[in-house]
C-alpha positions as CSV (number, residue, x, y, z in Angstrom):
1,M,131.7,150.4,43.5
2,G,131.5,147.1,46.0
3,V,129.5,146.0,48.9
4,S,132.5,147.0,51.5
5,S,132.6,150.7,50.1
6,I,131.6,152.7,53.5
7,W,129.2,154.7,50.9
8,H,126.8,152.1,50.2
9,W,126.0,151.0,53.6
10,V,125.4,154.9,54.5
11,I,123.7,155.1,51.8
12,V,121.8,151.7,52.4
13,L,120.9,152.9,56.4
14,V,119.6,156.6,55.5
15,I,117.4,154.8,52.7
16,V,116.0,152.0,55.8
17,A,116.0,154.6,58.4
18,M,113.6,156.7,56.3
19,V,111.1,153.6,55.7
20,F,110.8,152.3,59.1
21,G,111.4,155.7,60.6
22,T,113.7,155.8,63.8
23,K,111.3,155.0,66.0
24,K,110.6,151.5,64.9
25,L,114.4,150.9,64.6
26,R,114.9,152.0,67.8
27,N,111.9,149.7,69.1
28,V,113.6,146.7,66.7
29,G,116.9,147.4,68.9
30,E,115.4,147.4,72.1
31,D,113.2,144.2,71.5
32,L,116.8,142.2,70.1
33,G,118.4,143.4,73.3
34,A,116.1,142.2,75.3
35,A,116.3,138.8,73.8
36,V,119.7,138.7,74.0
37,R,119.6,139.3,77.4
38,G,116.6,137.3,78.2
39,F,118.9,134.0,75.9
40,R,122.2,134.9,78.0
41,E,120.3,134.4,81.7
42,G,119.0,131.2,80.3
43,M,122.1,129.8,79.2
44,K,123.4,130.9,82.9
45,T,120.2,128.9,84.4
46,A,121.0,125.7,82.6
47,E,124.7,125.9,83.8
48,E,123.9,126.2,86.8
49,K,121.3,123.3,87.3
50,E,123.9,121.3,85.4
51,R,126.6,122.4,87.9
52,E,124.0,121.0,91.2
53,S,122.7,118.2,89.2
54,A,126.3,116.4,88.1
55,P,128.3,114.5,90.7
56,P,131.3,115.9,91.6
57,L,134.7,115.5,90.0
58,I,137.5,113.5,91.2
59,T,140.9,115.2,89.9
60,A,144.5,113.2,90.2
61,K,145.6,115.5,93.0
62,D,142.1,114.5,94.8
63,D,142.6,111.1,94.2
64,E,146.2,111.0,95.4
65,E,145.4,112.2,98.8
66,E,142.8,109.5,98.9
67,T,145.6,106.7,99.0
68,K,148.5,108.0,100.4
69,P,148.8,106.3,103.6
70,S,148.4,108.1,106.8
């Protein structure tokens, strides 16, 4: 019986559910989900602030258009 056996993990999950109870496990899951959502929103906000404060990038196409004689 190895660590990757499905029955091993089923037994472990049943024991954890009996020890902690399903209500406490649900609360832990909700808290973890809220933390992940908060982290993602914080990363999006940081990226938006970085884009606003960074100078615009000049691409090769933009550079060619500026150097073309009119």
